[in-house]
N, C-alpha and C positions, 0 to 999 in steps of 0.2 A: 521078677529076672534074675537069670542068676549068671554069674559073673560068667561060665564058661560060656554063656550061651549071646554076650554084649559082646566078648571076645570076637568071636566067628563073625558076632554083625559090623564089627573094624573091623576085623580080618578083609570081606566084603566088602567094606565101600571102600576099603585101597586098592585093590584092586577094579575097580571100578574105572581108576582114574588113572589107571596103564594108558600108553597110548603107542598110534605107528604109528611111522613114517618111510614113506619110499626112497633107498640107500639115493646116499653122493655116487655121481655120478660120473668115471672115466672122461670126463671133455680129449684130448688128446688122440684116446684111443679111438673114441666116435668118430671124430678130423679125418686118424689114419682112414681107417677101413670106408673112408668115402676116398679118398684121393684113387682118381684113372691113372693110369700109366699115359697119358700125358700130363698130367699137374704134377707126376715122382719126379718127371725130366725137369718141367719149367724149375719145379722147387732147388732139385741141384745141379742145375746150371747160376742158379740160383746163390747158390752159396759160391758154386767159382768163382765167380764174377764179382764178389762181394770180397771173392779171399790176393793178402798179398802175393802171394806164389800166381796167382793169373796174371795181377797188374804187374812184375815180374816178367813175366816169361809173350804180352804184350808187346812190354815196353825190348824186348830183345828182342823179335821176330820183327819187332818197324825200325827197330837200329840194326838191325839186318841187312832188311832187304833197302834201306837205305844204303849202309857203304857197299853193297854188291852192284850198286846201280849207279852211283856216282862215280866210283873209280872203276867202273864197265870191266870185272873183273869175269865174269860174264857177258854172253849176248848182253845187250844191251835191251831188257822189256820198258821198261821207266824210264826217259825219262827224267829230265831235273824235277822239272816242278808237279812230277811224281803222280799224276791221271789217278793211273790205276791203282797206286794205290788208296788211294782220299778214293775210290770206289771201294774199294776194298774193304777199307776202315769202316763207311759209311753203312752199308749192308753190315757189316757182322754192329757193329753199336743199334741200329732195328731192330735184327731178330735177337740180340743180348736186351735190349727196352721191355720190346714187347714180352719177354718171356722172365721177368722183373715184375716188369705191370702183373701177371695172371699169380704171378707168386705175391706180391702184392696185394690181390685182391681177395687171392683163398686166406693171410694175414690179415685183409680188414674182416674177411668172415669170419676168423676164428677167434675177431675180438669182439665180437657181437658176438657169439658160442660162450665166450665166457662169461659175456657183460651178461649176458643172461639162466648163467651158473650161480656167477655171484649173485647179481637177485633172487632164484631159485634157491641160494645157500641160506642168503639170509632171513628168507621167510621163513624160512626151516626154523630159522636159531631160536627167529620172535613165536613162532608158536610149540616150541618145544620152551621157554625160557614163560609163555603162561601156562604151560603144562606143569610145567614143574613149581610157578606162583600159583596158579592153584591148586597143588597136588599141599604146599606146603599150608595157604589158606583153612583147606581138613586137616590137614594132623594140626594143627591149631585150634577147631575147632574140638575136632575128639580130645585135644589134650586139656580141655575145658572142661569139655563132661566131664572124664577121669577124678578134674580137678575137682570138681562140684562133688561128686559122686563120694570121693575122698574125705573133703572138709564137710560135708552129711551123713558119715562115718564118725569122726571125730565132736559132731557135734551128738547125739548119737549114740556114744563110748562116752564122753563126758554126759552125759543127761540123769544116763545108767546106773556113773561111777558116781555121781551125787546121790542118788535115787538112795546106793550100796550104803552109801557113809550115812545118811537118811537112818536107811535102816538097823546100822549095826551100833550108832549112839545111841537110838531108841535102845534096841536090846543092852545096848550097856544102861541107860537107868533102868533096866524095866532086873535085871539085874543087880540093882543096888541098894534098889532099892527093898527093906524087909518088909515081908506080908505076911499071914498065913491064906490067904491069897493063891491059888494057882494062877505060874502066873503062862498070858496067855502067848499063845503061838504067832510071830507074824511071818509072813510071807513076803517071799520079791512075785509081786508080778510077775507075769512075762511078757514081752515087751510085741 
């Protein structure tokens, strides 16, 4: 087998070990595409309710309400136990808690998707490592074949060198002996 043919076989074997896997998806983009209008509103309210400006604004509104009713600067619409204020705050809390819970449910769904994506990435990484290990093992086999061929070639070259030395020594001995006989020609056999 010629060397060029062997190199083509090795290249063909290496090409066989290539692999493909699906691309990694952007989880945040997928989740954002699926959100409806109500989901976006709930998320925006959750961000608003969970902020310091909202807490301070809410505290300011309640203080103004209490001051206006306690000092009787305007008409006295909510006397001291502030029952109407309690009703308004209760309704407000019920609405915002519901919106926050909807947002938390979506966050839990996103966490489940993220966990699934991490699992898929781990599986892909494991497949990639297996493919790399197989590729390296295949390269080891090819390198071992090359080393064996080089070793065989080296042994053959040493054998031919020894044979050449023997022939040269035999030619020297024949040249040293004075004889009237014609010298026989020693030829090196073809390998």
